N, C-alpha and C positions, 0 to 999 in steps of 0.2 A: 363264764365266771369272771369277775374282775381280777386283775394281778397287783398285788402290792409290793412296794419296794421302799427302801431307806427308810426304816422305822426309827423312831426317835422319842425321847419323853420331852414333854415341857413342864417346867416348873412355874408356878405362880409366884411373883415376889412382890412383896410390898414396896420395897426399895430396889428397883432394878438396877440402878447403877453400882449400888453395894454388892449386889450379887455377881454382876458381869466381872467386877474388879476381883473378887473372891475366886471365882473360877480360872479367870486369866491368870491368876498369880499361882494356880496349880498347874498350868502348862497348857490349859484350854485354848485354842485360838479361835477368835471371831471370825465368822465366816459369812454372817448375814446379820443386817440391822436394819430396822425401819423405825421411824423415818431415817433417812442418811443422815441427816444433819440434826441438831439438837437433842433433846432428850428422847431416847429410845423407848418404844413400847414393846419390842420384841427383839431379842438378840438370840442367835444360835451360835453354839460354839462346838469345836469338835476336839477331841483328844485320842489319837491311835484308832482312828475311825470311828470312834463313839461320839455321836452327835447328841446334845441337849439344846433345849431351847429354854430361855427365860422369858415369860412374858409378866408383864405388868398387871397386878391386879386390877387397877382402875380400868385399864385398855380391855381386859378380857371381860370384865362386867359391862362397861359403857358400850364397846365395840361388837360383842358378840352375845350380850345379853346373858350371860352365865354369872352363877354364883360362885367364884372360885373360894377355896379354902387356902388360907395362907397361914394356918397354925396348926401345930400337932403334928405327929409322926405318921404322913400320909404317903410318902415314897422315901425311896433310898438311892442314893447314887454309890455304885459300888466301885472302888479304885483299888486294883491290884498293885503291890508294890514289893520291893526287895527289902525293905526295913519297915515294919508296920510302927516298932516304938519310935522311930525318928519321925514317921509321917504323922504320927498322932500329935507330937510336939509341934512339928511344923504347922499343921492345920490351925492349931491354937494359936501360934504366933501370927497366923493371918486372920484371926477373928472367929474362928469356929470355937464352939461350947463343948466341953468334954461330956461324953455320954457315958462311955464305957471304955476302961483302959484296956490294953492290950492282954489278950488271954488266948490260950490253945482252944482249939474248937476242932472236934472230930479226930483229935490226934494227929492231924496233918497240916492244920492250918493255924495261922496266928491272926486274930483278927482283933479290930478296934472300932468304936463308934465314936463320931462327934455330930454336932447339927452345925449346918452353914449358917449364916447371919440371918436367914428366914426361918431357921428351925428345921429344913429339909436334913434328913438324916444322911450321913456319909460313912460307909463302911471302908474300912481299910483292911485289906487281906494280904496276906503273905503266905506263900507255900512253904510250910515249916519242916515238911518230910525231908528225913534224912537222903542225901543222895548217895548212891551207891558206886 
């Protein structure tokens, strides 16, 4: 049986440079880019050990023969934070579209939803359970 390692998610983007800029402004660091010079077709980013890839819609279609979906709520990036309301405002300042304002959930979390510039959902989560 094969062994699997280093899972990640890849989000398809209609505007890859815009998507890379958005996520790097959130604190993600670029760790892979192809091609190395010029306009990228794929970029991997990492934040706190979590790796996401961003792939251009055109490259996914042309290089791999796939039919990427670049519209709609098809995936969500989850970001834990210590201040959901501030993060919700900050992401909008970076170009995210508000989806759902911060609200309690399960009696112990505070969550909010935005959409990144390509429409991917980003959920902001804060542990709101009182500490003893």
